[in-house]
DRENPA-3360 file (N, C-alpha, C; in nm, 2 decimals, always signed):
BEGIN
1 = XXXXXXXX = +0.10/-0.10/+0.00/+0.01/+0.00/+0.00/+0.12/+0.11/+0.00 ~ +0.06/+0.20/-0.12/+0.15/+0.33/-0.08/+0.10/+0.43/-0.07 ~ +0.14/+0.54/+0.00/+0.11/+0.60/+0.03/+0.12/+0.77/-0.02 ~ +0.00/+0.85/-0.03/+0.00/+0.93/-0.08/+0.08/+1.10/-0.05 ~ +0.13/+1.16/-0.13/+0.16/+1.32/-0.03/+0.12/+1.34/+0.10 ~ -0.04/+1.38/+0.08/-0.11/+1.39/+0.21/-0.07/+1.35/+0.29 ~ -0.11/+1.18/+0.27/-0.06/+1.11/+0.37/+0.10/+1.12/+0.43 ~ +0.18/+1.12/+0.37/+0.30/+1.10/+0.42/+0.37/+1.26/+0.47;
9 = XXXXXXXX = +0.31/+1.32/+0.41/+0.33/+1.47/+0.51/+0.23/+1.49/+0.65 ~ +0.16/+1.39/+0.67/+0.07/+1.39/+0.79/+0.15/+1.30/+0.87 ~ +0.22/+1.19/+0.87/+0.32/+1.10/+0.92/+0.39/+1.19/+0.94 ~ +0.52/+1.25/+0.85/+0.59/+1.32/+0.91/+0.57/+1.38/+1.00 ~ +0.47/+1.47/+1.03/+0.40/+1.57/+1.11/+0.43/+1.53/+1.26 ~ +0.34/+1.38/+1.24/+0.31/+1.31/+1.34/+0.41/+1.27/+1.43 ~ +0.54/+1.20/+1.34/+0.66/+1.16/+1.38/+0.74/+1.28/+1.45 ~ +0.69/+1.38/+1.40/+0.81/+1.54/+1.48/+0.76/+1.59/+1.58;
17 = XXXXXXXX = +0.61/+1.56/+1.60/+0.53/+1.59/+1.72/+0.54/+1.50/+1.83 ~ +0.57/+1.36/+1.79/+0.63/+1.26/+1.89/+0.75/+1.27/+1.95 ~ +0.86/+1.35/+1.86/+1.02/+1.35/+1.90/+0.98/+1.46/+1.97 ~ +0.87/+1.56/+1.93/+0.90/+1.66/+2.06/+0.85/+1.60/+2.21 ~ +0.77/+1.57/+2.16/+0.67/+1.54/+2.31/+0.77/+1.43/+2.38 ~ +0.80/+1.30/+2.33/+0.92/+1.24/+2.37/+1.05/+1.24/+2.34 ~ +1.12/+1.34/+2.37/+1.28/+1.31/+2.32/+1.32/+1.19/+2.36 ~ +1.33/+1.13/+2.44/+1.40/+1.06/+2.51/+1.41/+0.94/+2.45;
25 = XXXXXXXX = +1.31/+0.94/+2.36/+1.26/+0.82/+2.23/+1.36/+0.81/+2.09 ~ +1.41/+0.92/+2.07/+1.51/+0.91/+2.01/+1.65/+0.99/+2.06 ~ +1.71/+0.89/+2.17/+1.85/+0.98/+2.16/+1.99/+0.90/+2.08 ~ +2.02/+0.99/+2.06/+2.13/+0.95/+1.98/+2.27/+0.90/+2.05 ~ +2.31/+0.76/+2.02/+2.36/+0.71/+2.07/+2.52/+0.78/+2.06 ~ +2.58/+0.75/+2.14/+2.78/+0.77/+2.11/+2.87/+0.69/+2.17 ~ +2.94/+0.64/+2.06/+2.99/+0.47/+2.05/+3.12/+0.54/+2.14 ~ +3.11/+0.52/+2.28/+3.21/+0.60/+2.38/+3.18/+0.51/+2.52;
33 = XXXXXXXX = +3.22/+0.43/+2.58/+3.20/+0.41/+2.70/+3.30/+0.46/+2.75 ~ +3.28/+0.49/+2.91/+3.37/+0.55/+3.02/+3.45/+0.45/+3.06 ~ +3.61/+0.52/+3.10/+3.66/+0.41/+3.11/+3.79/+0.52/+3.26 ~ +3.82/+0.41/+3.35/+3.89/+0.39/+3.48/+4.00/+0.50/+3.40 ~ +4.09/+0.56/+3.51/+4.23/+0.65/+3.48/+4.31/+0.52/+3.46 ~ +4.41/+0.53/+3.43/+4.55/+0.47/+3.41/+4.56/+0.42/+3.56 ~ +4.62/+0.28/+3.57/+4.65/+0.23/+3.66/+4.75/+0.25/+3.74 ~ +4.83/+0.35/+3.73/+4.95/+0.43/+3.77/+4.93/+0.52/+3.84;
41 = XXXXXXXX = +4.83/+0.59/+3.83/+4.75/+0.72/+3.92/+4.71/+0.68/+4.03 ~ +4.73/+0.75/+4.12/+4.75/+0.73/+4.31/+4.59/+0.80/+4.35 ~ +4.55/+0.67/+4.40/+4.41/+0.72/+4.44/+4.28/+0.69/+4.31 ~ +4.35/+0.62/+4.22/+4.25/+0.55/+4.10/+4.11/+0.49/+4.19 ~ +4.12/+0.38/+4.27/+4.02/+0.32/+4.34/+4.04/+0.34/+4.46 ~ +3.94/+0.41/+4.54/+3.96/+0.41/+4.70/+3.87/+0.36/+4.79 ~ +3.78/+0.39/+4.93/+3.65/+0.29/+4.95/+3.54/+0.36/+4.93 ~ +3.56/+0.52/+4.88/+3.43/+0.57/+4.84/+3.45/+0.69/+4.70;
49 = XXXXXXXX = +3.57/+0.68/+4.63/+3.57/+0.75/+4.50/+3.64/+0.65/+4.40 ~ +3.62/+0.71/+4.26/+3.70/+0.60/+4.17/+3.69/+0.72/+4.03 ~ +3.84/+0.74/+4.00/+3.89/+0.86/+3.86/+3.84/+0.81/+3.75 ~ +3.77/+0.87/+3.66/+3.74/+0.82/+3.50/+3.86/+0.89/+3.47 ~ +3.86/+0.88/+3.31/+3.95/+0.95/+3.21/+3.84/+1.04/+3.14 ~ +3.89/+1.15/+3.12/+3.76/+1.26/+3.05/+3.76/+1.25/+2.92 ~ +3.63/+1.25/+2.90/+3.56/+1.21/+2.76/+3.64/+1.32/+2.67 ~ +3.71/+1.30/+2.63/+3.77/+1.45/+2.54/+3.81/+1.41/+2.41;
57 = XXXXXXXX = +3.66/+1.52/+2.32/+3.64/+1.49/+2.18/+3.56/+1.42/+2.15 ~ +3.46/+1.35/+2.27/+3.36/+1.25/+2.28/+3.22/+1.33/+2.21 ~ +3.22/+1.48/+2.24/+3.07/+1.51/+2.20/+3.09/+1.65/+2.09 ~ +3.16/+1.62/+2.03/+3.21/+1.75/+1.92/+3.09/+1.67/+1.79 ~ +2.99/+1.66/+1.84/+2.84/+1.66/+1.72/+2.80/+1.76/+1.67 ~ +2.77/+1.81/+1.54/+2.71/+1.89/+1.52/+2.57/+1.88/+1.58 ~ +2.51/+1.81/+1.61/+2.38/+1.81/+1.69/+2.44/+1.89/+1.86 ~ +2.51/+1.90/+1.91/+2.55/+1.93/+2.02/+2.62/+2.04/+2.05;
65 = XXXXXXXX = +2.53/+2.11/+2.12/+2.59/+2.29/+2.12/+2.67/+2.27/+2.27 ~ +2.75/+2.37/+2.29/+2.79/+2.41/+2.42/+2.73/+2.48/+2.51 ~ +2.64/+2.49/+2.53/+2.55/+2.53/+2.59/+2.42/+2.39/+2.65 ~ +2.47/+2.28/+2.55/+2.38/+2.17/+2.64/+2.48/+2.10/+2.76 ~ +2.38/+2.06/+2.84/+2.44/+2.01/+2.97/+2.49/+1.84/+2.94 ~ +2.61/+1.81/+3.00/+2.62/+1.67/+3.00/+2.68/+1.62/+3.09 ~ +2.60/+1.55/+3.15/+2.55/+1.48/+3.28/+2.67/+1.32/+3.30 ~ +2.68/+1.27/+3.40/+2.75/+1.18/+3.45/+2.65/+1.04/+3.51;
73 = XXXXXXXX = +2.61/+1.00/+3.46/+2.52/+0.91/+3.52/+2.59/+0.77/+3.59 ~ +2.59/+0.77/+3.72/+2.63/+0.67/+3.77/+2.52/+0.58/+3.82 ~ +2.51/+0.43/+3.82/+2.42/+0.33/+3.87/+2.49/+0.27/+3.91 ~ +2.41/+0.14/+3.99/+2.42/+0.03/+4.06/+2.42/-0.08/+3.96 ~ +2.54/-0.17/+3.93/+2.55/-0.27/+3.80/+2.42/-0.40/+3.82 ~ +2.39/-0.36/+3.95/+2.32/-0.48/+3.98/+2.15/-0.47/+3.98 ~ +2.15/-0.40/+3.83/+1.98/-0.38/+3.77/+1.97/-0.23/+3.75 ~ +2.00/-0.15/+3.86/+2.03/+0.02/+3.84/+2.06/+0.06/+3.69;
81 = XXXXXXXX = +2.15/+0.00/+3.67/+2.19/+0.06/+3.52/+2.08/+0.03/+3.37 ~ +2.04/-0.09/+3.42/+1.90/-0.14/+3.33/+1.78/-0.10/+3.36 ~ +1.75/-0.04/+3.45/+1.63/+0.04/+3.51/+1.65/+0.20/+3.47 ~ +1.77/+0.26/+3.40/+1.76/+0.39/+3.44/+1.68/+0.41/+3.31 ~ +1.62/+0.54/+3.35/+1.55/+0.63/+3.24/+1.57/+0.77/+3.24 ~ +1.63/+0.80/+3.12/+1.69/+0.92/+3.11/+1.58/+1.03/+3.17 ~ +1.58/+1.14/+3.25/+1.47/+1.23/+3.27/+1.43/+1.33/+3.20 ~ +1.28/+1.33/+3.20/+1.28/+1.46/+3.08/+1.24/+1.55/+3.13;
89 = XXXXXXXX = +1.23/+1.61/+3.24/+1.25/+1.73/+3.29/+1.34/+1.77/+3.39 ~ +1.41/+1.91/+3.42/+1.51/+1.94/+3.52/+1.47/+1.90/+3.66 ~ +1.30/+1.91/+3.71/+1.29/+1.88/+3.83/+1.30/+1.73/+3.83 ~ +1.30/+1.60/+3.77/+1.28/+1.48/+3.74/+1.45/+1.42/+3.75 ~ +1.54/+1.51/+3.75/+1.68/+1.45/+3.75/+1.66/+1.40/+3.91 ~ +1.74/+1.30/+3.93/+1.75/+1.20/+4.00/+1.89/+1.25/+4.10 ~ +1.91/+1.27/+4.22/+1.97/+1.31/+4.30/+2.05/+1.17/+4.37 ~ +2.18/+1.19/+4.46/+2.22/+1.11/+4.53/+2.13/+1.05/+4.64;
97 = XXXXXXXX = +2.01/+1.12/+4.73/+1.97/+1.08/+4.78/+1.89/+0.95/+4.73 ~ +1.82/+0.98/+4.60/+1.75/+0.87/+4.57/+1.83/+0.72/+4.50 ~ +1.97/+0.73/+4.55/+2.03/+0.59/+4.50/+1.96/+0.46/+4.57 ~ +1.96/+0.49/+4.68/+1.89/+0.33/+4.75/+1.80/+0.29/+4.71 ~ +1.70/+0.41/+4.65/+1.55/+0.35/+4.59/+1.55/+0.32/+4.43 ~ +1.60/+0.39/+4.38/+1.64/+0.41/+4.22/+1.75/+0.33/+4.18 ~ +1.84/+0.31/+4.25/+1.99/+0.25/+4.19/+2.05/+0.35/+4.11 ~ +2.00/+0.47/+4.09/+2.13/+0.57/+4.00/+2.08/+0.72/+4.02;
105 = XXXXXXXX = +2.18/+0.79/+3.95/+2.16/+0.92/+3.99/+2.24/+1.00/+3.91 ~ +2.22/+1.08/+3.89/+2.37/+1.21/+3.79/+2.41/+1.36/+3.86 ~ +2.53/+1.32/+3.80/+2.64/+1.45/+3.91/+2.72/+1.46/+3.78 ~ +2.81/+1.53/+3.85/+2.92/+1.63/+3.79/+2.83/+1.68/+3.62 ~ +2.80/+1.74/+3.63/+2.76/+1.84/+3.54/+2.89/+1.90/+3.49 ~ +2.89/+1.88/+3.35/+2.97/+1.97/+3.24/+2.91/+1.97/+3.10 ~ +2.97/+2.10/+3.03/+2.93/+2.06/+2.87/+3.07/+2.10/+2.79 ~ +3.06/+2.06/+2.65/+3.18/+1.96/+2.54/+3.27/+2.06/+2.55;
113 = XXXXXXXX = +3.27/+2.20/+2.62/+3.37/+2.32/+2.59/+3.48/+2.22/+2.71 ~ +3.45/+2.18/+2.82/+3.50/+2.13/+2.93/+3.60/+2.01/+2.88 ~ +3.52/+1.96/+2.79/+3.56/+1.83/+2.73/+3.66/+1.85/+2.55 ~ +3.73/+1.91/+2.54/+3.76/+1.98/+2.40/+3.88/+1.82/+2.36 ~ +3.88/+1.82/+2.22/+3.96/+1.71/+2.15/+4.12/+1.77/+2.16 ~ +4.21/+1.68/+2.13/+4.34/+1.65/+2.14/+4.44/+1.62/+2.24 ~ +4.51/+1.61/+2.22/+4.62/+1.61/+2.33/+4.58/+1.70/+2.47 ~ +4.56/+1.67/+2.59/+4.58/+1.74/+2.69/+4.71/+1.79/+2.77;
121 = XXXXXXXX = +4.81/+1.74/+2.70/+4.93/+1.85/+2.74/+5.02/+1.77/+2.85 ~ +5.04/+1.86/+2.98/+5.07/+1.79/+3.06/+5.01/+1.79/+3.19 ~ +4.89/+1.87/+3.17/+4.78/+1.83/+3.29/+4.71/+1.70/+3.27 ~ +4.65/+1.73/+3.36/+4.60/+1.55/+3.44/+4.48/+1.59/+3.43 ~ +4.38/+1.51/+3.32/+4.25/+1.56/+3.31/+4.19/+1.42/+3.35 ~ +4.12/+1.42/+3.43/+4.05/+1.30/+3.53/+3.94/+1.35/+3.58 ~ +3.84/+1.25/+3.57/+3.70/+1.28/+3.68/+3.70/+1.21/+3.80 ~ +3.69/+1.31/+3.92/+3.71/+1.16/+4.04/+3.55/+1.18/+4.10;
129 = XXXXXXXX = +3.55/+1.07/+4.08/+3.35/+1.05/+4.08/+3.38/+1.02/+4.29 ~ +3.27/+1.08/+4.33/+3.25/+1.10/+4.48/+3.36/+1.12/+4.55 ~ +3.38/+1.28/+4.49/+3.50/+1.34/+4.58/+3.46/+1.47/+4.65 ~ +3.36/+1.48/+4.65/+3.22/+1.62/+4.70/+3.18/+1.58/+4.86 ~ +3.27/+1.62/+4.99/+3.22/+1.61/+5.14/+3.09/+1.67/+5.20 ~ +3.11/+1.79/+5.06/+3.05/+1.91/+5.16/+2.92/+1.95/+5.09 ~ +2.89/+1.90/+4.99/+2.72/+1.90/+4.93/+2.62/+1.77/+4.97 ~ +2.51/+1.83/+5.01/+2.40/+1.76/+5.03/+2.34/+1.67/+4.96;
137 = XXXXXXXX = +2.29/+1.55/+5.00/+2.29/+1.46/+4.90/+2.15/+1.48/+4.81 ~ +2.07/+1.60/+4.85/+1.96/+1.63/+4.84/+1.99/+1.72/+4.67 ~ +2.12/+1.73/+4.70/+2.12/+1.88/+4.59/+2.16/+1.77/+4.45 ~ +2.07/+1.85/+4.33/+2.11/+1.81/+4.23/+2.22/+1.85/+4.19 ~ +2.32/+1.72/+4.14/+2.46/+1.70/+4.06/+2.57/+1.72/+4.17 ~ +2.49/+1.68/+4.29/+2.59/+1.67/+4.39/+2.70/+1.54/+4.37 ~ +2.81/+1.56/+4.40/+2.93/+1.48/+4.36/+2.96/+1.38/+4.52 ~ +2.85/+1.35/+4.55/+2.85/+1.30/+4.72/+2.94/+1.17/+4.68;
145 = XXXXXXXX = +3.04/+1.12/+4.83/+3.08/+0.97/+4.85/+3.01/+0.88/+4.81 ~ +3.06/+0.75/+4.78/+3.00/+0.64/+4.73/+2.99/+0.56/+4.89 ~ +2.87/+0.53/+4.90/+2.82/+0.46/+5.04/+2.86/+0.30/+5.03 ~ +2.92/+0.23/+4.91/+2.94/+0.09/+4.91/+3.07/+0.03/+4.80 ~ +3.07/-0.06/+4.83/+3.19/-0.10/+4.73/+3.12/-0.11/+4.60 ~ +2.99/-0.11/+4.57/+2.96/-0.14/+4.41/+2.90/-0.26/+4.39 ~ +2.90/-0.33/+4.26/+2.96/-0.27/+4.17/+2.93/-0.17/+4.11 ~ +2.96/-0.09/+4.02/+2.91/+0.07/+3.98/+2.92/+0.01/+3.84;
153 = XXXXXXXX = +2.83/+0.13/+3.75/+2.88/+0.15/+3.60/+2.84/+0.29/+3.56 ~ +2.87/+0.37/+3.49/+2.88/+0.48/+3.46/+2.87/+0.53/+3.30 ~ +2.77/+0.64/+3.27/+2.77/+0.70/+3.11/+2.75/+0.83/+3.11 ~ +2.78/+0.91/+2.99/+2.75/+1.01/+3.00/+2.60/+1.06/+2.94 ~ +2.53/+1.17/+2.95/+2.42/+1.27/+2.90/+2.43/+1.34/+2.90 ~ +2.35/+1.36/+2.74/+2.39/+1.51/+2.68/+2.21/+1.58/+2.68 ~ +2.19/+1.66/+2.76/+2.01/+1.71/+2.75/+2.02/+1.86/+2.77 ~ +1.97/+1.88/+2.68/+1.93/+2.01/+2.63/+1.79/+2.06/+2.72;
161 = XXXXXXXX = +1.77/+2.17/+2.70/+1.64/+2.25/+2.78/+1.51/+2.13/+2.75 ~ +1.46/+2.07/+2.64/+1.35/+2.00/+2.57/+1.39/+1.89/+2.61 ~ +1.50/+1.83/+2.69/+1.49/+1.68/+2.75/+1.67/+1.64/+2.69 ~ +1.67/+1.51/+2.75/+1.79/+1.46/+2.65/+1.79/+1.38/+2.51 ~ +1.90/+1.43/+2.45/+1.90/+1.43/+2.32/+2.03/+1.33/+2.29 ~ +2.13/+1.28/+2.36/+2.22/+1.17/+2.31/+2.30/+1.09/+2.46 ~ +2.37/+0.99/+2.40/+2.41/+0.93/+2.54/+2.49/+0.83/+2.51 ~ +2.61/+0.83/+2.59/+2.73/+0.70/+2.59/+2.66/+0.57/+2.59;
169 = XXXXXXXX = +2.80/+0.47/+2.59/+2.76/+0.34/+2.61/+2.76/+0.34/+2.75 ~ +2.74/+0.26/+2.86/+2.78/+0.17/+2.96/+2.93/+0.15/+3.01 ~ +2.96/+0.21/+3.07/+3.10/+0.11/+3.08/+3.12/-0.03/+3.19 ~ +3.23/-0.06/+3.18/+3.23/-0.16/+3.28/+3.21/-0.15/+3.44 ~ +3.20/-0.29/+3.48/+3.18/-0.27/+3.61/+3.32/-0.23/+3.69 ~ +3.30/-0.15/+3.78/+3.39/-0.07/+3.92/+3.36/-0.11/+4.03 ~ +3.41/-0.16/+4.10/+3.43/-0.23/+4.24/+3.54/-0.14/+4.34 ~ +3.50/-0.06/+4.40/+3.58/+0.01/+4.52/+3.66/-0.07/+4.60;
177 = XXXXXXXX = +3.78/-0.02/+4.63/+3.83/-0.07/+4.75/+3.78/-0.12/+4.89 ~ +3.78/-0.22/+5.00/+3.72/-0.26/+5.06/+3.78/-0.24/+5.19 ~ +3.79/-0.20/+5.31/+3.87/-0.23/+5.48/+3.89/-0.39/+5.51 ~ +3.96/-0.44/+5.53/+3.99/-0.55/+5.56/+4.05/-0.59/+5.68 ~ +3.99/-0.64/+5.75/+4.04/-0.69/+5.90/+4.14/-0.72/+5.92 ~ +4.22/-0.72/+6.06/+4.32/-0.78/+6.07/+4.33/-0.94/+6.11 ~ +4.37/-1.04/+6.05/+4.29/-1.16/+6.13/+4.48/-1.22/+6.19 ~ +4.44/-1.30/+6.28/+4.54/-1.35/+6.34/+4.56/-1.46/+6.22;
185 = XXXXXXXX = +4.75/-1.50/+6.22/+4.76/-1.60/+6.13/+4.72/-1.77/+6.13 ~ +4.68/-1.83/+6.08/+4.57/-1.97/+6.05/+4.67/-2.08/+6.09 ~ +4.64/-2.18/+6.15/+4.74/-2.24/+6.22/+4.80/-2.27/+6.37 ~ +4.84/-2.37/+6.41/+4.88/-2.37/+6.55/+5.01/-2.25/+6.60 ~ +5.02/-2.16/+6.70/+5.20/-2.10/+6.72/+5.27/-2.22/+6.79 ~ +5.34/-2.15/+6.77/+5.50/-2.21/+6.74/+5.51/-2.21/+6.95 ~ +5.62/-2.25/+6.99/+5.67/-2.21/+7.15/+5.72/-2.10/+7.14 ~ +5.82/-2.07/+7.07/+5.89/-1.97/+7.06/+5.81/-1.83/+7.05;
193 = XXXXXXXX = +5.69/-1.84/+6.98/+5.61/-1.72/+6.99/+5.52/-1.72/+7.11 ~ +5.47/-1.81/+7.18/+5.41/-1.82/+7.31/+5.51/-1.75/+7.40 ~ +5.64/-1.76/+7.40/+5.71/-1.71/+7.49/+5.74/-1.59/+7.48 ~ +5.75/-1.56/+7.33/+5.76/-1.38/+7.32/+5.59/-1.30/+7.35 ~ +5.51/-1.37/+7.35/+5.39/-1.34/+7.40/+5.42/-1.30/+7.55 ~ +5.43/-1.43/+7.66/+5.43/-1.42/+7.77/+5.54/-1.34/+7.84 ~ +5.68/-1.30/+7.80/+5.76/-1.22/+7.88/+5.70/-1.12/+7.93 ~ +5.67/-1.06/+7.80/+5.62/-0.88/+7.84/+5.49/-0.88/+7.93;
201 = XXXXXXXX = +5.36/-0.96/+7.94/+5.31/-1.00/+8.04/+5.36/-1.05/+8.17 ~ +5.44/-1.11/+8.20/+5.51/-1.16/+8.32/+5.57/-1.00/+8.36 ~ +5.67/-0.98/+8.29/+5.76/-0.81/+8.35/+5.63/-0.71/+8.36 ~ +5.52/-0.69/+8.29/+5.42/-0.61/+8.33/+5.40/-0.63/+8.47 ~ +5.36/-0.75/+8.52/+5.24/-0.79/+8.63/+5.37/-0.74/+8.75 ~ +5.52/-0.78/+8.70/+5.59/-0.75/+8.84/+5.62/-0.63/+8.87 ~ +5.58/-0.54/+8.75/+5.63/-0.36/+8.73/+5.50/-0.37/+8.84 ~ +5.37/-0.38/+8.80/+5.25/-0.34/+8.88/+5.26/-0.37/+8.99;
209 = XXXXXXXX = +5.29/-0.49/+9.05/+5.30/-0.54/+9.18/+5.40/-0.48/+9.28 ~ +5.51/-0.40/+9.23/+5.61/-0.33/+9.29/+5.55/-0.20/+9.30 ~ +5.50/-0.13/+9.21/+5.43/+0.00/+9.22/+5.33/+0.02/+9.34 ~ +5.29/-0.11/+9.33/+5.13/-0.08/+9.43/+5.22/-0.10/+9.59 ~ +5.34/-0.22/+9.60/+5.37/-0.22/+9.74/+5.44/-0.10/+9.77 ~ +5.50/-0.01/+9.69/+5.56/+0.09/+9.73/+5.47/+0.17/+9.77 ~ +5.38/+0.22/+9.69/+5.28/+0.26/+9.76/+5.22/+0.27/+9.88 ~ +5.18/+0.15/+9.92/+5.13/+0.06/+10.02/+5.24/+0.13/+10.14;
217 = XXXXXXXX = +5.34/+0.06/+10.12/+5.47/+0.14/+10.20/+5.49/+0.28/+10.24 ~ +5.47/+0.33/+10.12/+5.49/+0.48/+10.15/+5.32/+0.53/+10.20 ~ +5.24/+0.49/+10.22/+5.12/+0.56/+10.27/+5.10/+0.49/+10.44 ~ +5.14/+0.37/+10.45/+5.15/+0.33/+10.62/+5.27/+0.38/+10.68 ~ +5.41/+0.45/+10.60/+5.51/+0.51/+10.73/+5.48/+0.67/+10.73 ~ +5.38/+0.72/+10.59/+5.33/+0.86/+10.62/+5.25/+0.85/+10.78 ~ +5.15/+0.78/+10.73/+5.03/+0.77/+10.81/+5.05/+0.73/+10.96 ~ +5.15/+0.64/+10.99/+5.16/+0.60/+11.12/+5.31/+0.71/+11.20;
225 = XXXXXXXX = +5.36/+0.74/+11.13/+5.47/+0.88/+11.20/+5.40/+1.01/+11.23 ~ +5.26/+1.04/+11.18/+5.25/+1.19/+11.19/+5.09/+1.14/+11.32 ~ +5.09/+1.25/+11.44/+5.03/+1.27/+11.51/+4.90/+1.38/+11.45 ~ +4.78/+1.30/+11.48/+4.67/+1.36/+11.43/+4.60/+1.41/+11.57 ~ +4.55/+1.52/+11.62/+4.50/+1.60/+11.68/+4.39/+1.55/+11.71 ~ +4.30/+1.50/+11.86/+4.16/+1.49/+11.92/+4.10/+1.58/+11.94 ~ +3.99/+1.57/+11.98/+3.91/+1.68/+12.07/+3.96/+1.70/+12.20 ~ +4.04/+1.56/+12.27/+4.06/+1.59/+12.38/+4.18/+1.63/+12.43;
233 = XXXXXXXX = +4.28/+1.66/+12.35/+4.42/+1.73/+12.36/+4.38/+1.94/+12.38 ~ +4.51/+1.92/+12.47/+4.47/+2.07/+12.50/+4.54/+2.17/+12.40 ~ +4.52/+2.24/+12.36/+4.62/+2.40/+12.30/+4.68/+2.50/+12.39 ~ +4.74/+2.52/+12.43/+4.81/+2.62/+12.49/+4.83/+2.75/+12.37 ~ +4.75/+2.86/+12.39/+4.77/+2.99/+12.34/+4.85/+3.12/+12.42 ~ +4.98/+3.18/+12.39/+5.04/+3.30/+12.46/+4.93/+3.39/+12.43 ~ +4.93/+3.47/+12.48/+4.86/+3.61/+12.47/+4.94/+3.69/+12.40 ~ +4.89/+3.77/+12.34/+4.99/+3.82/+12.23/+4.93/+3.95/+12.18;
241 = XXXXXXXX = +4.96/+4.08/+12.27/+4.96/+4.23/+12.25/+5.04/+4.31/+12.15 ~ +4.92/+4.33/+12.03/+5.01/+4.42/+11.93/+5.03/+4.55/+11.95 ~ +5.12/+4.62/+11.90/+5.13/+4.76/+11.94/+5.04/+4.87/+11.90 ~ +4.95/+4.84/+11.82/+4.82/+4.93/+11.87/+4.74/+4.90/+12.00 ~ +4.74/+4.76/+12.06/+4.71/+4.76/+12.17/+4.76/+4.81/+12.32 ~ +4.90/+4.82/+12.28/+4.97/+4.81/+12.40/+4.97/+5.00/+12.42 ~ +4.99/+5.06/+12.55/+4.95/+5.17/+12.59/+5.02/+5.21/+12.65 ~ +5.14/+5.30/+12.67/+5.21/+5.33/+12.79/+5.18/+5.38/+12.94;
249 = XXXXXX = +5.02/+5.46/+12.95/+4.91/+5.50/+13.05/+4.91/+5.39/+13.12 ~ +4.89/+5.23/+13.07/+4.85/+5.11/+13.15/+4.98/+5.06/+13.21 ~ +5.13/+5.11/+13.14/+5.25/+5.04/+13.19/+5.28/+5.11/+13.29 ~ +5.20/+5.22/+13.31/+5.26/+5.34/+13.45/+5.14/+5.28/+13.57 ~ +5.01/+5.20/+13.52/+4.95/+5.18/+13.61/+4.82/+5.26/+13.63 ~ +4.79/+5.36/+13.52/+4.73/+5.44/+13.49/+4.57/+5.37/+13.43;
% end
């Protein structure tokens, strides 16, 4: 069945209307996946942050302008990235406080002028995710420290005033470092180890005993040689007249 000219025009108008109403349905896919920074970089992975390479030159498309916002989407790899839906309005932008319920949020807003192409020169061009301890998790775009080891996935999302328009691929899984509790060495301990551990304990016990004995002896010696006045003891006092009370006339018998 062939469409007439009027039907074709009507169909194109409907498609254009759907694109304007639901811009998220026609997201442009950018063939780029975020990458972790070089393994030689100190602090590449910590217990609450990880570091990405900047996506330099990945947004130099004609359809993307310098005024379009470029967000980093962070999602939990266990289902969060599969459930991600690009927000159609600014008010619907997920924040870090929504992460436990939704499994994702957006952070690190930028624009393509901050990610130019070419060699970065001598400057280090990286993005540290979870590096802001001062912002509130309720704030849109807050780069709040990550609260768990992950695993996480990230991607970049390009958004303009009327909604999202382009996105990159999801990154591979990223797991943060975890604190490890100190544990005793497995297996039975040797006799030398037991002796080394016991000697300081014995010496400490001897030292405490000597200090306690010295304290008791000092207290007994001080209390036994000092007389304590009781209520039955007489206290003798001599009369003493100051020069203000002395009168020459009283001395002559007046």
